[in-house]
C-alpha positions in Angstrom: 174.3 92.9 109.5 174.0 92.8 113.2 175.1 90.1 115.7 174.0 89.2 119.2 175.5 91.0 122.1 178.0 88.9 123.8 178.0 89.0 127.6 180.7 87.7 129.6 180.1 84.8 132.0 180.4 87.1 135.0 177.8 89.6 133.6 175.4 86.8 132.6 175.7 85.2 136.1 175.0 88.6 137.7 172.1 89.3 135.4 170.5 85.9 136.1 170.9 86.5 139.8 169.2 89.8 139.5 166.3 88.4 137.5 165.8 85.7 140.1 165.9 88.2 142.9 163.4 90.4 141.1 161.1 87.4 140.6 161.2 86.6 144.3 160.6 90.2 145.1 157.5 90.1 142.9 156.2 87.0 144.7 156.9 88.5 148.1 155.2 91.8 147.2 152.2 89.8 145.9 151.9 87.9 149.1 152.2 91.1 151.1 149.5 92.7 149.1 147.1 89.8 149.2 148.0 88.5 152.7 148.1 85.0 151.3 151.0 82.7 150.6 148.8 80.4 148.6 146.6 82.3 146.1 145.9 79.5 143.6 146.2 75.8 143.2 149.5 76.5 141.3 151.0 77.9 144.5 150.3 74.8 146.6 147.5 72.5 145.5 147.2 70.6 148.7 147.0 73.6 150.9 144.8 75.5 148.5 142.1 72.8 148.2 142.2 72.0 151.9 141.7 75.6 152.7 138.9 75.9 150.2 137.1 72.9 151.7 137.4 74.4 155.2 136.0 77.8 153.9 133.2 76.1 152.1 132.1 74.3 155.3 132.4 77.6 157.2 130.2 79.2 154.6 127.6 76.5 154.9 127.6 76.8 158.6 127.2 80.6 158.3 124.1 80.2 156.3 122.8 77.7 158.9 123.7 80.2 161.6 121.3 82.7 160.0 118.6 80.0 160.1 119.3 79.3 163.7 119.0 83.0 164.5 115.6 83.0 162.8 114.5 80.0 164.8 115.5 81.9 168.0 113.3 84.8 166.9 110.4 82.4 166.2 110.6 80.9 169.7 110.9 84.3 171.2 107.7 85.4 169.4 106.0 82.3 170.7 107.3 83.1 174.2 105.8 86.6 174.0 102.5 84.9 173.1 102.8 82.6 176.1 103.3 85.7 178.3 100.2 87.3 176.9 98.2 84.1 177.1 99.2 83.7 180.7 98.0 87.2 181.5 94.6 86.6 179.7 94.1 83.2 181.4 94.9 84.7 184.8 92.3 87.4 184.1 89.8 84.7 183.1 90.6 82.9 186.3 89.9 86.1 188.3 86.5 86.5 186.5 85.6 82.9 187.3 86.6 83.3 190.9 84.4 86.4 191.1 81.6 84.3 189.6 82.1 81.7 192.3 81.9 84.3 195.0 78.8 85.9 193.5 77.2 82.5 193.0 77.8 81.5 196.6 76.4 84.8 197.8 73.4 84.7 195.4 72.5 81.2 196.3 72.5 82.0 200.0 69.3 84.0 199.7 66.1 84.6 197.7 65.0 88.2 197.7 62.1 90.2 196.4 61.9 94.0 196.2 58.8 96.1 195.7 58.3 99.2 193.6 56.4 101.5 196.0 58.0 104.0 198.4 56.6 102.9 201.8 59.0 104.9 204.0 57.4 106.9 206.8 53.9 105.2 206.4 52.5 104.8 209.9 49.1 103.3 208.7 49.0 100.8 205.9 45.2 100.5 206.3 43.6 103.9 205.8 40.0 104.1 204.8 39.6 103.6 201.1 43.1 102.4 200.8 44.4 99.3 198.9 45.3 97.4 202.1 42.5 96.4 204.5 43.0 95.3 208.1 43.0 91.6 208.2 44.8 91.1 204.8 47.4 88.5 205.1 50.8 87.6 203.6 51.4 83.9 203.4 55.1 82.8 203.2 55.9 79.4 201.9 59.4 78.0 202.1 59.8 75.6 199.2 63.3 74.3 199.5 65.6 73.5 202.4 69.0 75.0 203.0 70.3 71.6 204.1 70.5 72.2 207.8 68.1 74.4 209.7 64.8 73.4 208.1 64.2 69.7 208.5 60.8 68.8 207.1 59.5 65.8 205.2 59.2 66.1 201.4 55.8 66.2 199.9 54.8 64.0 197.0 56.5 66.3 194.6 59.8 66.0 196.4 59.7 69.7 197.6 59.8 70.9 201.2 56.9 72.9 202.4 56.7 75.2 205.4 54.2 78.1 205.7 53.8 81.1 207.9 51.1 83.8 207.8 51.5 87.5 208.6 48.3 89.4 209.2 48.2 93.2 208.7 46.3 94.7 211.7 44.3 97.9 211.8 46.5 101.0 211.9 49.7 98.9 211.4 52.5 100.9 209.8 55.3 99.7 207.6 57.5 99.3 210.6 54.9 97.0 212.2 54.7 94.9 209.0 58.5 94.6 208.8 58.7 93.6 212.5 56.0 91.0 212.0 57.8 89.5 209.0 61.1 89.5 210.8 59.5 87.7 213.8 58.9 84.7 211.6 61.2 82.0 212.8 61.8 78.5 211.5 59.7 77.2 214.4 56.7 79.2 213.2 56.7 77.3 209.9 54.6 74.2 209.5 56.3 70.9 210.3 59.4 72.5 211.6 60.6 71.6 215.1 59.7 74.3 217.6 63.2 74.2 219.1 64.8 75.6 216.0 63.8 79.3 216.5 66.0 80.8 213.9 64.8 83.9 212.0 63.5 82.9 208.6 63.3 86.2 206.8 64.7 89.7 206.9 62.4 92.5 205.8 63.6 96.1 205.4 63.2 99.2 203.3 65.9 99.9 200.7 67.3 103.3 199.9 64.3 104.1 197.8 61.8 103.1 200.5 60.8 99.9 198.7 59.9 96.9 200.8 62.4 94.0 200.3 62.3 90.6 201.9 65.0 88.0 201.7 65.6 84.6 203.2 68.3 84.2 205.9 68.6 80.4 205.8 68.7 79.7 202.1 66.0 78.2 200.1 63.3 79.6 197.9 60.0 81.1 199.0 56.6 81.9 197.7 54.6 84.9 198.9 50.8 84.8 198.5 48.7 88.0 198.8 45.5 86.9 200.5 43.0 89.8 201.1 40.0 89.7 203.4 37.8 90.1 200.3 39.2 86.8 199.0 38.8 88.1 195.4 41.3 88.7 192.6 40.6 92.4 192.9 41.2 92.4 196.7 44.4 90.3 196.4 45.8 92.5 193.6 45.0 95.6 195.6 47.0 94.2 198.5 49.9 93.3 196.2 49.7 96.8 194.6 49.6 98.6 198.0 52.9 96.9 199.0 54.5 97.5 195.6 54.4 94.0 194.2 51.5 94.1 191.7 53.9 94.0 188.7 55.7 91.0 190.0 52.7 89.0 191.3 51.1 86.4 189.2 47.5 85.1 189.0 47.4 81.4 189.7 44.3 80.4 187.8 42.2 77.5 189.0 41.0 76.7 185.5 37.4 77.7 186.1 37.6 81.4 185.4 36.2 82.1 188.9 37.3 85.3 190.8 39.1 83.4 193.5 42.6 82.8 192.0 45.8 83.1 194.0 47.8 86.2 193.6 51.4 85.3 194.5 55.1 85.5 193.5 58.0 83.2 193.9 61.6 84.2 194.7 64.4 81.6 194.2 67.9 81.7 195.7 69.4 80.3 192.6 70.5 82.3 189.6 68.9 79.9 187.2 65.6 78.0 187.0 66.0 74.3 187.5 63.2 71.8 187.0 62.5 68.7 188.8 64.5 65.7 187.7 62.3 64.3 185.0 61.9 60.6 184.3 59.9 58.5 181.9 58.5 55.0 182.0 60.1 52.6 179.5 58.5 49.7 177.7 58.8 47.3 180.6 57.5 49.8 183.2 60.9 50.9 184.6 61.4 54.6 185.5 64.4 55.9 183.5 66.0 59.4 183.6 64.5 61.5 180.8 66.6 62.3 177.8 66.5 65.1 175.2 64.6 62.8 172.8 61.9 62.0 175.4 58.4 63.3 174.4 56.9 65.9 176.7 53.8 64.0 177.4 55.9 61.0 178.6 57.8 63.1 181.2 57.3 62.3 184.8 58.2 64.4 187.8 60.5 62.1 189.8 59.6 61.9 193.5 59.8 59.6 196.5 56.2 58.5 195.8 54.4 57.6 192.6 55.7 59.8 189.7 53.4 62.6 188.7 53.1 63.7 185.0 55.3 66.7 184.4 53.1 67.8 181.5 49.5 66.6 181.8 46.8 67.1 179.1 49.2 67.8 176.2 47.0 66.7 173.4 45.7 69.7 171.6 47.0 72.2 169.0 46.6 75.1 171.5 48.6 73.4 174.3 51.5 75.8 175.0 53.9 77.1 177.5 54.6 80.9 177.6 57.8 82.4 178.7 58.3 86.1 179.4 61.3 88.1 180.7 61.0 90.9 183.2 57.2 91.1 182.7 57.6 91.7 179.0 55.6 90.2 176.2 55.6 86.4 176.5 56.8 84.1 173.8 54.8 81.0 173.0 56.4 77.6 173.2 54.4 74.9 171.3 54.0 71.6 173.1 52.5 69.9 170.1 53.5 69.6 166.5 51.3 70.0 163.4 49.7 66.7 164.0 48.9 67.7 167.6 51.4 65.1 168.8 53.7 65.9 171.7 57.1 67.4 170.9 60.4 66.3 172.5 62.4 68.0 175.3 65.0 69.0 172.7 62.2 70.7 170.6 61.2 72.8 173.6 64.8 73.8 174.2 65.3 74.7 170.6 62.1 76.8 170.6 63.3 78.8 173.6 66.9 79.2 172.3 65.8 80.2 168.8 63.2 82.7 169.8 64.6 86.2 169.1 62.8 87.8 172.0 64.3 85.3 174.4 67.7 84.1 173.2 69.6 87.2 174.0 68.3 87.2 177.6 68.0 83.5 178.6 69.3 80.1 177.5 67.6 76.8 178.0 69.5 73.5 178.4 68.9 69.9 179.5 71.1 67.7 181.6 70.9 64.1 180.3 72.5 62.8 183.5 70.1 64.3 185.9 67.0 64.8 183.7 66.7 68.5 184.7 65.6 71.4 182.4 67.4 74.7 183.2 66.8 78.2 182.1 69.6 80.7 182.9 70.1 84.4 182.4 72.4 85.6 179.6 72.0 89.3 180.3 72.5 91.4 183.4 69.0 92.9 183.0 67.3 89.6 183.3 65.9 89.6 186.9 62.6 87.6 186.5 61.1 85.0 184.3 57.4 84.4 183.8 56.4 80.8 183.0 52.9 80.1 181.9 50.6 77.2 180.8 47.7 77.5 178.4 44.7 75.5 177.4 44.4 72.1 179.0 48.1 71.8 180.2 49.0 71.2 183.8 52.8 71.6 184.1 54.6 70.3 187.2 58.1 71.7 186.4 59.5 72.5 189.8 60.5 76.1 188.8 58.1 77.7 191.2 56.0 76.9 194.2 53.2 75.1 192.5 52.0 73.5 189.3 50.8 75.6 186.4 47.3 74.9 185.4 46.0 76.2 182.1 42.3 76.7 181.4 40.1 79.7 180.5 43.2 81.9 180.7 47.0 81.4 181.0 48.3 80.5 184.4 51.6 82.4 184.9 54.2 81.9 187.5 56.5 84.9 188.0 59.9 83.8 189.4 62.3 86.3 190.7 65.9 85.1 190.1 68.6 85.2 192.7 70.2 88.5 193.3 73.4 87.4 191.7 71.9 86.5 188.3 72.6 89.9 186.7 76.1 90.0 188.1 76.8 86.4 186.8 75.5 87.3 183.4 77.9 90.2 183.2 80.7 88.0 184.4 79.8 85.4 181.8 80.0 88.1 179.1 83.4 89.3 180.5 84.7 85.7 180.6 83.6 85.0 177.0 85.3 88.2 175.7 88.5 87.1 177.3 88.0 83.7 175.8 87.6 85.3 172.4 90.8 87.3 172.9 92.7 84.1 173.7 91.7 82.6 170.3 92.2 85.8 168.4 95.7 86.3 169.8 96.7 82.9 168.4 94.6 82.5 165.2 95.3 86.0 163.8 99.0 85.3 163.5 100.0 87.8 166.3 102.1 85.1 167.9 103.8 83.9 164.7 107.1 84.9 163.1 107.7 84.7 159.3 104.7 82.4 158.8 105.5 80.0 161.7 103.1 80.1 164.7 104.1 77.7 167.4 100.9 78.5 169.3 98.6 77.6 166.4 99.9 74.1 165.6 103.0 74.9 163.5 106.2 73.0 164.2 109.7 74.5 163.9 112.7 72.5 162.6 116.1 73.9 163.4 119.1 72.3 161.5 122.4 72.4 163.2 124.9 71.0 160.6 125.4 71.2 156.9 124.5 67.5 156.4 121.1 68.0 158.2 121.9 65.1 160.4 121.7 67.2 163.6 118.5 69.1 164.2 115.8 69.9 166.7 112.0 70.0 166.2 110.1 72.4 168.4 106.6 70.9 168.4 103.8 73.5 168.3 100.5 73.5 170.1 97.1 74.9 169.5 96.4 77.4 172.2 93.0 78.7 171.1 90.4 78.7 173.8 89.0 75.4 172.4 92.6 74.0 172.1 93.2 74.9 175.8 89.9 73.3 176.8 88.3 76.5 177.9 84.5 76.3 177.2 82.1 79.2 176.9 81.0 80.5 180.3 78.1 79.1 182.2 78.0 80.4 185.7 74.5 79.2 186.6 75.6 76.4 188.8 78.4 75.8 191.3 79.4 72.7 189.3 79.7 74.7 186.1 81.7 77.4 187.8 84.0 74.8 189.3 84.3 73.2 185.9 85.3 76.6 184.4 87.9 77.1 187.1 89.3 73.7 186.6 89.5 74.3 182.8 91.2 77.7 183.4 93.7 76.1 185.8 94.4 73.3 183.3 94.9 75.9 180.6 97.3 77.9 182.8 99.3 74.7 183.5 99.4 73.9 179.8 100.6 77.3 178.9 103.2 77.4 181.6 104.4 73.9 180.7 104.8 75.0 177.0 106.6 78.1 178.2 109.1 75.8 179.9 109.4 73.7 176.8 110.1 76.8 174.7 112.7 77.9 177.3 114.4 74.5 177.1 114.4 74.5 173.3 115.7 78.1 173.2 118.6 77.2 175.5 119.5 74.3 173.2 119.4 76.4 170.1 121.3 79.2 171.6 124.0 76.7 172.8 124.2 75.3 169.3 124.3 78.8 167.9 127.3 79.6 170.1 128.9 76.3 169.1 128.4 76.9 165.4 129.9 80.4 165.7 133.0 78.8 167.4 133.1 76.1 164.8 133.0 78.7 162.0 135.9 80.6 163.6 137.8 77.4 164.0 137.3 76.5 160.3 138.2 79.9 159.1 141.3 80.1 161.2 142.4 76.6 160.0 141.8 77.7 156.4 143.9 80.8 157.0 146.7 78.9 158.5 147.0 76.9 155.2 147.0 79.9 152.8 147.7 83.1 154.7 151.1 84.6 154.6 153.1 85.6 157.7 153.4 89.4 157.1 156.5 89.7 159.3 158.2 86.9 157.5 157.3 88.2 154.1 158.4 91.7 155.1 161.7 90.4 156.2 162.1 88.4 153.0 161.3 91.5 150.9 163.9 93.5 152.8 166.5 90.8 152.3 165.6 90.5 148.6 165.9 94.2 148.1 169.3 94.2 149.8 170.3 91.3 147.5 169.1 93.2 144.5 171.2 96.2 145.4 174.2 94.0 145.9 173.5 92.3 142.6 173.4 95.7 140.8 176.7 96.6 142.4 178.2 93.3 141.5 177.0 93.8 137.9 178.6 97.2 137.8 181.9 95.7 139.0 181.7 92.9 136.4 181.2 95.4 133.6 184.3 97.6 134.6 186.7 95.4 132.6 184.8 96.2 129.5 184.6 99.9 130.3 188.4 100.0 130.5 188.5 99.4 126.7 186.9 102.8 126.2 189.9 104.5 127.7 191.9 103.2 124.7 190.0 105.5 122.5 
């Protein structure tokens, strides 16, 4: 039978003291190992849960901080897009400015160029040649430049001034050039004699081809009138000077061999008709519209209106349009019931014809009542307008009305020198316009599915309760969204409109760039603030639960010393019992 070991009071006291010291050492060592003085709710419930709440908020804000960072990247991606758009728009502005300069230069002169090398020819009238002494060139100025030529308009509203150059026997090319250059505005019919300004400049180009251009603006018509006064003689004269491929036969409708052989050069880069009108039900002249029937069109003028299309009442009544002397396309002026078609129908036929629609484009201005045909390709230098059957067309494109009859009456119109350049610039402008849209719509300016330049909005939340946020409103910066229309550089007004659109687009892009910069600054400020708040919350949580390492280290040293003293004290307390062993 055993019994419990009996400890003296001194030993028991020392033992309990050592156990308590060891317990405190264990706690202190745990605090030192974890770095925390509160490791669970049992240690200090109030501090533990308060610290946990602070850490939870810090964790929530950390997740928001990641979202804020992504918002910053989204805005920076949009800002990169703004930079690229700015560059593209500035390039488009440069193209439009070039078009403005080219148009201004192109509208300053009308020019024709032959296709025969005449350099060094000292006698244009050799025996048996194509040119005969006494042949004449008749120049007709059909439009005024607004200042130098001041003549009364005719019944068609056009200005008329004519000068004739006669080729004398043994005249060389230099004589012809000098005679053309000697034409002054005072030589022209109905022009004040005191004017005296040179009207034309004739010269040979680098290939020896004869070229003639106006010096005071306006369009001109050149008629080749031979001594023989026959189509053959007139064509021979045109051929001898290199213009036979450009000249047209102005039929008189009788089929007789006395038609005019002529060509027309315009200073404009597009063909513009007269301002058409029509007579309404109460006899009032109104500006024509797209829906107006062709046979109701009147050519507006200062006198009684003339029918723009006369005799349109048969199935064979047509217009013909050719480009650069190529095969002409037929434009029907009557429908299946031989009734007149509308202006819009004519426009549609031109724009839908595959032989024409890559080279020219027709349009109609409802405000002015003018029909226009402009070049779409740089190779388009001349347009041939013809009338067939019983049609007489007073369009205002050329120098005279077109009269159909036994054969087609064709007007060959040489476009202004800048038409090809402007067509190229239009193509360049439209390519830039396409790139503007593609940059935005293809997602190149987006980030993680958010594209601020293509209508998406960006919400950036700044606190865990979602009560503080900022919305960056997106824009649609495609070419259409920026209000940049497809290029049409055929008129000063349309070029000016394009420049205004480009400048408006540039202002819009720059303004949005400023908005992005402002929003980015706000978000970055909130990012910095959130980072500071997270640090504050974390530090506050640590103050509640983290242990002071120095303090805990000092406690451990003190407890270890106390433990050693306790062991010594326990040894001393047990010496009285050890003395009993000496009795044995």
